[in-house]
N, C-alpha and C positions, 0 to 999 in steps of 0.2 A: 377688385385688386388684380391688376394685370401688369406683371413686371417685365417679362419678355414674351411677346405675343407675335405670332406669325399666322397669316391667312394664306392658304395655298389653294390654287384652283386652276383648272384647265377649262377653256371655253372653246367650242367649235362653232364656226359661223360659215358664211356662204361661200360659193364657188369663186375661184379667181383663176386667172390665166397666167399670171406672172408671179415671180418670187420677190416680194417686197418685204421689208422689215420696218417696223416702227415700234417705239416704246412711248407710252403716253403718260401724262400727268393725270391724276384722277379728277382734278377739277379744271384742267386746261388741255382739252383734247387736241391732239395734233396728229394729222395723218398725211404725210407727204407721199401720196400715191405716185411713186416713182417707178421707172423701169418698165420698158415694153419689149426689150429684146435681150439677147444674151449679154451684150455689153453692159446693160443696166441691171443685171442680176437675175435674169430669167434662167434658172438652172434647169436643164433638161435631163439630168443624170438620174433617172428613176431606176429603182431596183438595186442600187449599190448598197453594200453593207457598210455602215458608218464605222470608220476606224476609231480606235481609242482616242479620246479627246486629248489635244495637246494644250498644255497650260504653262505659260512662261513664268507663273508665280507658284512654284511648287509648294511653298509654305501654306498656301490657301487651298491647295488641291489634293484631294484624296478620293479614290474611287469608293463609292459605297455600294458598288455592285461586285459580286464575286464573278469569277470566270464562268462558272456554271450558269449564273443568271444572265450574263451577256449572251451566251450561246443559246440559252433556252428562251427564245422570244417568240415561239411559234404558237403559243396558246392564244386562241382567238375567242373574243367575246363579241357576239353579234350586237351591234349598237344601232344599225339602220342608217348611219351616216358615213360609214366607211372609215371612221377615225377610231383607232385602237390605242389605248394607253397600255403599253406592255408592262411598264413599271412606274412606280410612284414611291420614291424613297426619301425619307427625312432622317438625318442623323444629327444629333446635337451632342457635343462633348463639352461638359461643364467641369472645368478644372479650377478649383479654388474660387468659386463664384463667377468665373469668366466663361461665358458661353460662346462657342463657335458652332454655328448652324450651317448645315449643307443641305440643300434641297435639289433633288435631281429627278428628272422624269424622261422616259423614252416613249416616243409616240410614232405610230406608223399610219400613213394614209393609204388604206387598201382600196379606196374607191377608184372608179374608172375616170375620175376627173380631178382637177386641182381643187384644193380646199384651204381654208385658213385655220391655223391653230394659234390659240392665245395662251400664253403662260403668265399667270397672275401670282404675285406674291405680295402680301401686305407685311411690311417690316416695322417693328416698333420704332418710334421716332428716337428713342434713346439708343438704338443700335446703329452701327455703321455698315453699309455694304462694303465688302472688301474684294469681291470678285464676281464676275459673271462670264460664263462661256456658253456657246450654243454651237451645235454641230448639225448641219443640214446636208445630208447625202455626202458626207466626207469633207465638206467645207467647214472649217472651224473658225468661229468668231471668238476672240479672246479679249478680256477686259484689262485695262490698265488705268490707274488713277493719275490724273494730270491736273495741273493748275487750271482753273475753270476757263480762263481766256484762251489758253493754249488748246484745250480740248474743243472749245467751241469753234476756234479757227480751223482746226483740222476737220471738224464735222462740217463746217460751212464749205470747205473746199470739196469734200466728197459730194455734197449736194450740188454744188456748182457744176461738177462734172457729170451730173445726172446719175450718180451712184445711189444705191439704196442707203437711206439714212433715217434716223429717227431720234426721239428725245424722251427722256423720263424725268419727271420732277416730283417733288414731294408735295403733299397737301399739309394743312396745318392741324389736322387731327393728331392724336397720339400715334396714329399709324400712317405710313406712307405707302403708296402703291407703286410697285414695280410691275410693269406690264410690257410684254413683248409679243408681237404678232408676227407670224411668218406664213406667207402664202406659198404652198408647196404643190408641186405636180403629183400626179398619181404615183403610188409606190414609194414615196419619199419616206425617209427615216430621219427623225429629229430627236436630238437630246438637248435638254435645257439643264443648266446647273448654276446655282447662285449660292454665294457665301455671305454671311453677315455675322458681326461680332458685337457683343455687348456685355455689360456687367450686370449680374443679378443683384437687385436691390432688395434688401430685407425690409419688409413692412409687416407690422403686427406679429412679429416673431416667425415669419415664414418667407422663404424664397420661393417664387412661383415662376415656372416656365410654362408657356401656353402656346398651343398651335391650334388654329382654326382650320379644320380639315374639310374641304369641299372638292373632292376630285371630280364630281359630276358624272362619273361613269364607273362601271365595274372595272377593276384593275387586277390582272392575274398576279402580279408581283407588287403587293401593297405592304409597306412596312414603315413603321416609325420606331426609331431607337434613340433613347436618351441615356447617355452614359455620364454618371456623376462620380467625380473623385475629389474627396476632401481629406487632406493629409491629417487633420486633427480629429477626424471621425465624424460620422453622420448620426445625428440624434434621432431622426426619423425621416422616412420618405414615404410618400403616399401618392396615389394617382386616382383621385376621385373620378368616377365615371360621369362625365357630362355629355357623352355621346348618345345616351338613351339606353333603355332596358335591352334593346336589341343586342348590345355589345357587353352586357353584364358578364363579368368574369373573363373577358378576353384581353384585358390589359394586365400584363404580367409584370410583377415587381420582384426583383431579387436584389438583396443587399447584404453586405457584410459591414465590418466596422468602418472602413474608409470608402467603399465602393457601392454603387447602386446602378442597376440597369433596369430601365422601364421599356417594355417592348409592346407594341401593338401591331399584330400581323394577322389580320382577318383573312380567311380564305375567300375564294369567289362565292362559295355558298353562304358564308357568314356575312358577306357584304350585301347580299340581295335583300331587298325590302320584304320579299315573301319567297316562298319556295320556287315559284315559277316566274318571279319578277326579273326583268332585265335592267331595272334601275337600282342604284346603290342607296344604301341606308347610311352611308358614311357622310355625315353632315353635322358638324358641331365642334365643340372644343375638346382638345386633348390636353390635359393639364397634369403637371407634375409639381408637387410641393415638397419642400424639405427644409430642414434646419441642421445646423452643425453642432457638435458637442462643444461646450464651453466650460472649462475648468478654471482658467486663469482670468481674473477680471482685468488683467493688463492687456488682454487681447491676444490675437493669433498673428504673430509676426513670422512671415515666410520670406525666404531668400532663394532666388532661382535665376540662373543664367545672367548674373550681374545686376539684377534688379531686386528690390524688396517690395512687399505689400504687407500692410499692417491693418488687420480687421479688428476694430474695437467695438465690442457690444457687451458691456458688463451686465451681470444679472444679480438678483438678490439684494437690490438696493431699494430703500423706501422712497416713494415719490415725493417730489418737492411740492409744497403748496403753490398754487398758481392764482394769478389775478388776470382775468380775461374779460375783454370788452368785445362784444359782438356788434359789428357795424354792418347793418343790413340795408341794402338798396331796396326801397319800396316805391320806386318811380313807376310810371304807368306801364313800362315795358316788362315789369316783373309780374304784371297781373296774370291770373290764371294758374296754369300748372306750375310755373316756376315758384310762385309765392306759396302755393299749396304744399309743394314738396319741401320748401324751406321751413315752413311752419311745422310740418311733420318731423323734420330732422331736429329742429330746435326743442321740441317736446322731449325727445330722447336725450339730447345733449344736456339740457338743463337738469334732468333727473340724474345724470351721470356726474354732476359736479360734486366734489368732495366736501366734507364738513369744514376743512381748513381753507377752502377756496373763497375768493371774492370775485364778484362779477357785476356787470351792468350791460345794458342793451342800448344802442343808439340806432335809430332808424332814420333814413334820410331820403328825401326826394329833392324838390327845390328848397325845402326847409329841412332843418335838422332837429330831431326830437330825442330826448333822453328819457328812457323809462325811469331811471334814477340819476340824479345829477352827481352822485358819488358812488363809489364801489360799495357794495353791500355784501355781507356774508351769505354763503349759499345754503341758508337754512331751508327747510321744507316750506315754510310760510313764504319766504321771498321767491323761491323758484316757482311756487304755485301762482303767485301774483304775476311773475314775469311771463308764465305760459298764457295766462289770460290776456295779457297785453299783446303778446305776439298774435294770438288768434284773432284779435279785433283789427289788425292792420288791414287797410284797404289801399292797395297800390294806386298811385296817380301822380301826375306831375313830372318834373324834370329830374336831373341827377346832379347833386352838389357833393361830389366826392371830397373835394378839398376841405370844406368846412367840417364835414363829418369826421375825417381822420384827425384834423387838428383838435376837434372837441375831444376825441378819444385820448390823444396824447396828453392833453391838458388834464383830463380826469385822472389818468395814471400818475402824472407828475404831482398833482395835489395829494393823492393818496400816499405817495412816497414822502413828500415834504412834511406832511402832518403825522407821519408815523402810523398810518392806518394799516399798512400791510407789513408783513414780515420782510426784512431787508434781504433774506436769503430765498425769498420766493421768486417765482418766474412770472414775469409780466408780459402779456401778449395781446395783440389786437388781431381779430379775425374779420377780414373784410369779405363780404359776399355781395357781388355786383354783377349785373348783366349788360351794362352799357357804358358809354363814354361820358365824361362830365359834360353837362350842357348848361349848368347854372353856376354862378359865381366864377371862381377861377377855372377856366376850361383849358388853359395851356398845360399840356402834360408835363413838360419840363419844369414849369413853375410849381406845379403840385408836388412833383418829385423833390424839388429843392425845399419847399416849405415843410414837407413831412420829415425829410432828413434833418432839417435844422431843429425840429421840435422833439424828435425821437431820441431819448436817452439811450446810452449803451446797454442799459438793463432791459430795454423793451425790444420786442420782436413783432414784426408785421407779417401776417400770413394772408395771402390773397387768393380768393376763390372766384374764378370767372365762370359765370353761368352761361352756357351756350357758346355760340360763335360770334355773337354781335359785339362782344366786348373786345377792347384792344388788349389782348392777352400779353403782348410784349411789354406793354406799360405795367400791367399788374405784376409781371415777373420781375421787371427791373426794380420797381418800388419795394417789392418783397426782399429780393436779394440784397439790396442796398441797406436794408434794415433788419438783417439777421433772421430772415424768414425764408419762406419758399412759396411758390404759387402752384396752383393746380386748376386745370379746367374741369368744370362740372358739366356733363353732357345732359342738357335738359330733356332731350328726347329719350333718355334712358331713365333708370331709377335714380334720379337726382337726389332724392331724400337719403337713400342708402349711401350714395357717394359722399354726401356731406357728413353723414355720421361716421363713415370710414375714415375720412380725413381727420375729423375731430379725434377719433380714437388714436390716430398716429401721433397727435400732439397733446393728448390729454394727460399723459403720465411723464412729465419731465423728471429725469433721475439725476442729472448732473448739469452744472453750469460752468462756464469758462474753462473748457477743456483745452489743454495744450499738450501735444505729443511731440517730444523732442528726441533727436538722435545725435550721436557725436559728430561734430562738424567735419572732422577729418575723415569720417567713414562714409558719408553719403553726400550726393549732390542732386540737383534738380528735383527737390522734394515737392510734392503737391501740397495743397492746403493742409496745414497741420494744427490750426487753431480753430476751435468751434465754439459757438456761443452756448449751445445746449445739446444735450443728448436725451432722446426720448425712448422710453421703454419699447422694445420690439423692433427698433431700427438698428443701424450700424454705421459707424464712422470708418472711412477707409482712407489711408494715406499710402502713397507709393513714391518710389524714387530710385535713383541709381546707387549702386554700391561701389565705392572706390576700390580698385584692385591693389590694396596695400598689404595683402596677406593676412588680414584679420580672419580668425577662425569663427568668431561669433559677432553678431550685431545686437546691440542692446538699445532699448528705448525707455524713456521715462515719461509717464503720463501724470499730469497734475490736473485736478478738477475740484469743484466744490459740490458737496452733496447737501442734504437737508440740514445736517447737524455738524458737519466737519469738512475740512479740506483734505483731499485725498492725494496720495502720490503712489503711483503704481509702476510696475516694471514689466517688460517683456524681453525675452532673449531668444535668438534663433541661431542655429548653426548655419554657416554660410554655404556649406557644400552638401549637407545631408539630403536636402530635398531633391537636388538634381540627380543624385545617385538613386533615390527611390523612384523618381519619374522615369528614369531610363529603363526600369524593369516593368513598367506598366503598359498595358494596351489601352487604347481608346482614351488617351489623355492628350492634352495640349502642352507640350514641354515648353513652349514659348509664352505661356500665359502671363507671367509676371511682366515681361516687356510690353506685351500688347495691352495689359490692364493699366500699366503706368501711362502708356500713350493715350489710351481711351480717357482716363481721368484728366490728364493734362489738356487734351484738346477740348473737352467739355468745359473745364475751368477757364480756358482761354476764350472760348465762345461767350461765357458769362461775363468775363472781364471786358470783352469787346463791346457787349451791349451796354456796359456802364461807362465806357471810355468818355472822358469829358471833352477831348479835342480830336480833331480829325487826324492829327499826327500820331496820337496815341493809338487810335483805331487802326491806322495803317501799319504801325509797328507790330501790333498784336496779330493783325491779319497775316503778315509775313511769317510769323511764328506758327500760326495754324497751318498755313499752306505747307511749310517745311515739314511739320510733323505728319500731316496727312499724306504727303507724297512718300515719306519714308516708311510709313506703316500701312499704306494703301487703304486709306479711309475715304469714303465719299462724304464730304462735309459741305456746308453752305459755301465754302471757298474753293472747293475742288469738284471735279466731275470725272466720271469713268468713261473713257473712250473704248468702245467695243468695236473691234475691227477684224476683218478676215486676215488670214496670215499674209495674203498678198497686199493688204491695205486698201483694196479697191472698194470694199463696203464698210461703212462705219455707222455706229449708233452712239448716242450720247446719253449717259446716265447722269443727270444733273440734279443737284439738291440746292435750290435757291433759297433766299431768305423767306422765312415763313410768312405768308400773306396774312393779313388781319382776319379775313373771313376764311375762305378755303375750306368750308365745311363739307362741301359735297360737289358732285359733278353736275353738269347741266348748264343751261344758258342763263342763269340768274345774273342780275347786276347788283352791284353794291352801291348803296346810297346812304346818305347821312341825314338823320332827322334830329330833332331837339333832344330826344331821349337817348341818342347814341347811334352808332353805326350798326345797321342791321342788314342782313343779307335777304334780299327779296327774290323769290323764285316764282314768277307768274306761272299759272297752270298752262299746260301745252296749248289748250284751245285759245288762250289769251295772247299767244304769240302773234307776231305780225303775219298777216295773210299774204299769199302770193299776189302778184300784180294781175289786174283784170285786163282782158282784151279790150282794145279801144275801137276796133273796126266794127261799125254797126252792121256790116254785112254778115257778121258771125252770128246771126240769129238763126236758131234751129239746132239741129243735132251737133254741128260743129261747136256751137257756143256751149252746149251742155257738157261736151267733153273738156272744155277749157275752164269750167267753173273751179274756183279755188276752194279751199277748205272753209266753207261758209259756216256761220253759226246764226242762231236766231238773236235778233237785237231790236232795240227801240232807240231812236235818236231824234234829235232836233224837234220837230214841230207837232206832235211827236209822230215820226215816221216808223211804222212797224215793218220789219223785214223777217218773214217766216221762211226758214230754210227747211225744205222737204227732202231729206236725203234719199229716200227710195226712188222718187221720181226725178231727183236731181234738178229741182226747180226752186227758185226763190220767188216768193209772192209778197207784194208790198201793199200796204194800205195806210191811210192816215186816220186819226181820230180827231174830230173837230168838237171839242168840249169847252168848258169854261174854267177860268182860273179858280183854284180852291178845290175843285173836284178831285176825288181820290179814285183812281182806276185800279181794279184788280188785274194783275199781270199773271200771277201763278197762285193757285189755291189747291193744296193737296191735304185734305182733312185726314187721310190715313197716315201720312207721314208727319202731319202736324206742322207743315211749312206753308207760309203764305208770303207773297211779295206784292206790295202795293206801291203805287206812285202817285204823288200829289202834284197837280199841275199849277204852274205859275204863269202869269201873263207877261207879255212884252211891256216895255215902258210906255208904249202908246199904240194906237191903232195905225195900221198901215194898209192903205187902200180899203178903208172901211172894215178891215178884218183885224181882230185881235189874235195874234199868234200865241200859242201856249206851248210850254215846255215842262218837262219834269224837273221840279225844284227839290223834291224830297223823294227818296226811295227807302222803303222800310222792308226789312226781311225779319220775319217773326218765326221763331222755332218754338212751338208751344210745348213740346215734350221736354225740351231743354230749358224752358222758361227763359229764353234768350231773345232779345230784340236788338237789332242793329238798325239804327235810323241814320241815314246818310243824307245830308243836305249839302248845298253848295258852300256852306259856312263851316260845318264841322261834322264829326262822326260821333254819335253817342251809342254806347253799348250798355244795355240794362240787363242784369241777371238777378232776378228776384227783386230784393229791395236795394241792391247795390247798383249804382249808376256811374259810368266812367265816360268822360268827355275827352275827345281827341280833336286836334285841329288838322287841317290839311297840310300844315307845315312840318308834320312829323311822319316818320316811317316806323312801323312796328308790326309785330305778329302776336296774336293772342289765340290761345286755345282753351276752351272750356266745354266740358261735357260733349266732346265730339264736334263742336262748332269751332272752326278756325277762321279768324279774321286777319287779313293782311292788308296793311295800309301802305301805299307807296306815295311818298311826298308829292303833293300837287298833281297827281296822275290818276290813280284809281284805287278802289277798294275791292278785294275779292273776298267772298264768303263761301265757305264750303261746309257741308253738313255730313258728318260721318263718312266723308270721302266718297259719297254717292252722288251728291248734287252740288253744283256750284254756280255762282253768279259773279259777274264783274260789273261794277258801277264806275263809269268813266266820267271824270270831271272836265267840263268845258268852261274855260275862262274867256271872257270877251273884254274888249276895251271898256273900262269903267265909264268913259264919257260917251260911249256909243248912244246915239239918240233913241234907238229902238231895242236892240238886243240885250239880253240879260244872261248871267251865268246859268248853266243848266247841266243836267246829268243824262248820261246814256246808260242803257242796261244791255248786257251781253250774257248769253247763256248757251252752253253747247247742247247739241241734240243727243249727246250721250248720257245726259242726266237720267238717273234711275228713279223716276217718279212712280207712284202707284197708279193703277188703272183709273182711280177716281180724280186724277189731277184735271183741273180746268183753269179758266182764266183766259184773258186775251192772248197770252202766249202759251199757257199750259195746255190748252185744248189740242194744240197741234203736236204734242209729243206722242199722241196717237194719230199717226199721219193719215189724213183723208186721201181718197183717190182723186187725182186731178188730171183732167185731159184738156189740152189746148189744141184747137184746130182752127181752120179757116183763117190762117194768118194772111193779112193783106196790108198794103200801104195805108197809113192813116193820113189825117189832115196835115200833120207834121211829118215830113218825109223821114225824119230821124227817129220817129216813134211809131213803129208798126202797130196795128191793132189785130185782135183775134177774139175768138169765143172760148171761154173756159167753162167746162162742166165740172161742178164740184158740189157735193152734198145735195144732189137733186136739183141744183140750180144751173141755169145757163147765163153766164155773166159776160158782158162786154168788157174786155181788158185791153190795156195799152202797155206796150213795151217801153220801159224807161230805165232809170237807174237811181239808186239812193247811195248813201255814203256809209262806209265802215271806217271808223276812226281808230282802229287798233294800231295801225302802222303810222298814220299821219294825223295828229290831232287838229291840224290847221286845215288842210285841204281834203283829207280823207281819201279813201280808195273807192272807186265806183263798184257797186254791186248791181248787176243787171237783173231786172225782175219784171214780172207781169203785175201791173198796178190795178188794184180793185178800187172802184170808185165808191162814193157814198159811205165813207167810214167803214169800209169792209163788209158792207151789207151783202149777205148771201154767202160769204166766205167764213165769217165768224158765226158762231151759234147765236141766234137771236139778234138783238139790237145792242149797239155799244153801250147804251144807257143801263142795260142789265148788269154791266160790270162795274158800275159805280157803287162804292162801299162807304159806310159812314166814318170808319176810323182807319188809321194806318196799320193796325194789327187785326183788322176784321177779315174773316174768311168769307169767301163768296157764298152767298145763299142761293142755291139753285132750286128751281121749282120742282 
């Protein structure tokens, strides 16, 4: 449960000789290394005292440093890199649930050379950046929000003139990364300051504000202050210590009826990991939780500065009975941890159903199955049977979301038509899926239309997207359009608890058909005021403008249906009273009502825009969003923040584009679509494309050694073995001439319980009296995990105990089970890693089906960084304990392009020939040349024993050594 979360950090990296600025997207790295001289931003003004920052947006600007703190910057902490963080301050002012956060840090480069300083802030996706300033040696960079095309145009002009420029974009996680890097000369002083705003959302009866603190260094002036002001009173406030026992008792909470102050101000000594340590122990979550006092079930109506905000969260109401259908994706991509955590969550959720509730379960892959064809009462017998059913599910196949949802709506409709359920009950569908539709109706707009047509007004759809492979925008649209909401479940975290937490949020509906009304002549520009349901522990919020007609009070009327009756409630607020109170308070945001109204309005417009049926409607809504964002200085998907020096010479762009479908993480991954949905594939670093090889054969000898790329050990083609020896920087090659059907052991590690074997297949016919052989099947068996991955040119099978799963090369997916991760990239390769210690890649080679000789085959790649045990062996495995190799007597051979030499290895002197084989990681058609010394006679003298010693009886057989 994270409602307002912020990650803050400073990172210090390598030397630089110029002053460049850039801001980067977490998943879209951009580094415009610009500027080489003073005109391009190389500031030489070392040793200057930075003046007070200038900010043209005073409403977003307030100093969180006292005059004494600004002057007292001479406390030095030895860090070894010459970078000193003199101060690290966070201040949050929460006024009537609206939080304005300011983060400010002062840094000095005391080294005798230039260095880079990086300022990182992770901001909740629900919040809007409202300002950013940076001061470097007295040069101030100031932020202003502009329409995106305008900001980009100004940014592009700065780049075209060779000025320092950069960009920041959001990722599609619940957090977005704001990152600024500045390369500064010695003696430079830098100050970073960022502001963001957002509304606290009540979940399970709590508002929660969270900061992830990771300064990375000891800080003389380190302080976090959270000020809370709630006019109607604070019911409780607490600051659970998630920073560790080291800081037990250091988080101070003081509160009165309406105010609270939470402070965390560790001294240098308290920050140290140990008494003499120079590293900081500050690394974790700083959390503040609170709730407000509620006496009137009509809600808390507040009027301030010409705007009103109405918080509605009634208590002491009996829950409504509910009818709930769980629609669970059991396609192949849900296999492993996702399914396990879903099953765990469902065990708890089914136990939590009330005795008045009705339920059923629909699971779907390419087919749709119903545990029960009709809703049944949630008796202990029925829930026990349902739990048994859930436990026996084995994911496989495709994804037919359309039919599953239509089946669910049909089941609810039948129950209502035949009077099975209470007409005052709440009916809902909870969809859990991790992939896009791949079977049946796969057009998202058609599915959206079909579900909308079948969903009655009494029904709600809640969508839970597992991981980042699912089209979350689609799930959100289909939920919002059907009176529900969507939430992303992060599969790499505790997904089971996330599922249970979400269910808890919707498990206790208290009211239906809520309408909150105000006198027409008293208010304008009112946000959404009609709601389908209210759930226990949540809160409904309405805001708007108050007309200046001289009214002394504002009144509202709330109508709703509870379990046994229709309700009509009232709330009244004095128009002037709150402004008079706020004027007397410190650490409050007097403009909270205006900003909160703007915040809600912009978010509702963004939701409307995603559901707009025509391009004209979307353009009209976009214009309204831009107008609101510019007026209130919000960085939204339609606007951007231009950060520029006072002279306008240097510019940076803070950009918030449309949320990409994947965007889960940084790195060089590519997004591809398979039959089970769109999945993000991130190949391991060693599987990335190697650098180009030298082509001049004259580069034999030391010059060639220096030019070697990042080689790895591999087996390709007929089959050609390439053994990379990193210590001697040599690549050694040999072929194995065996027979089709034989199984060769490649890696055998009995201590780790891992074996890799390959079965040979023959070409279609003899060529020059010789039958070429290739690897047609590769098997990776993990004995301790009882997991076998068998990869052929036709399909990939995964066996775990008695369960078997079959995948084709036409799909992309990731599976994790007991520390074994299997990643399939469509028609390309499979990677298998075990406990993140060892990994293999199997590359698929397709040939022309009508080729008279060649057949499809597989290649095997494995990095020399694999952490095998000392007992590892096999045709490849034996070389992870690198033998000593000496090559001498290099002389021209019979082929002038292939010099010959003598190799001394394992007590043998072998005649070797210089040649090349192919690495197909970069180019699957032509490959990249790998220059190597070739061992003749199937590697005799280089491998231990004879190649026939490596023939094993089965694909999962370990090598039996004498």
